[in-house]
C-alpha positions as CSV (number, residue, x, y, z in Angstrom):
1,M,82.2,-11.8,127.8
2,K,78.7,-12.9,126.6
3,V,76.0,-10.6,127.3
4,S,72.4,-11.7,126.7
5,C,68.9,-10.4,127.3
6,D,67.0,-12.1,130.0
7,K,63.7,-11.4,128.3
8,C,64.2,-13.1,125.1
9,E,67.5,-14.9,125.8
10,C,69.2,-13.4,122.6
11,D,72.8,-12.2,122.4
12,M,73.0,-8.4,122.9
13,K,75.2,-6.5,120.4
14,I,77.5,-3.5,121.2
15,T,76.5,-0.3,119.4
16,S,78.7,2.6,118.3
17,S,77.4,4.6,121.3
18,F,78.8,2.1,123.7
19,R,75.7,0.4,124.7
20,Y,74.6,-3.2,124.5
21,V,71.3,-3.5,122.6
22,C,69.0,-6.6,122.2
23,P,68.1,-6.9,118.5
24,E,64.9,-8.6,119.3
25,C,63.2,-6.6,122.1
26,K,65.4,-3.4,121.8
27,N,66.4,-3.6,125.6
28,E,69.5,-1.3,126.1
29,F,72.2,-1.3,128.6
30,E,75.3,1.0,129.1
31,M,78.6,-0.7,128.7
32,A,80.0,1.4,131.7
33,H,77.7,-0.4,134.1
34,I,78.8,-3.8,132.8
35,Q,82.5,-2.8,133.2
36,E,81.9,-1.6,136.8
37,A,80.3,-4.9,137.7
38,N,83.1,-6.9,136.0
39,K,85.7,-5.0,138.0
40,K,83.8,-5.7,141.3
41,Y,83.5,-9.4,140.4
42,R,87.2,-9.5,139.3
43,D,88.4,-8.0,142.7
44,E,86.3,-10.5,144.5
45,H,86.8,-13.7,142.4
46,K,90.2,-13.0,140.7
47,K,88.5,-13.7,137.3
48,N,86.4,-11.9,134.8
49,I,82.7,-12.5,134.2
50,E,82.3,-15.0,131.4
51,W,78.5,-14.6,130.8
52,L,75.9,-12.1,132.2
53,K,72.2,-11.4,131.4
54,I,70.5,-8.0,131.5
55,R,67.1,-7.8,133.0
56,D,65.7,-4.2,132.5
57,H,68.2,-2.2,134.6
58,Q,69.8,-5.2,136.5
59,I,72.9,-7.2,135.7
60,I,72.6,-11.0,136.4
61,I,75.9,-12.8,136.6
62,V,75.5,-16.4,135.2
63,S,79.2,-17.4,135.2
């Protein structure tokens, strides 16, 4: 799954603390929230999220 920052459009990286962090603007998001969103999406659409963007504390599903 591709996770990108909505502010600067860069790819977010997984840290050892199980967070996604934007290397440019330091936006952080917990992996657990992404996993919950993916489970809900998978239950509804029968497939995993391919790409999502993080905007502050929101998850935006791109595809």
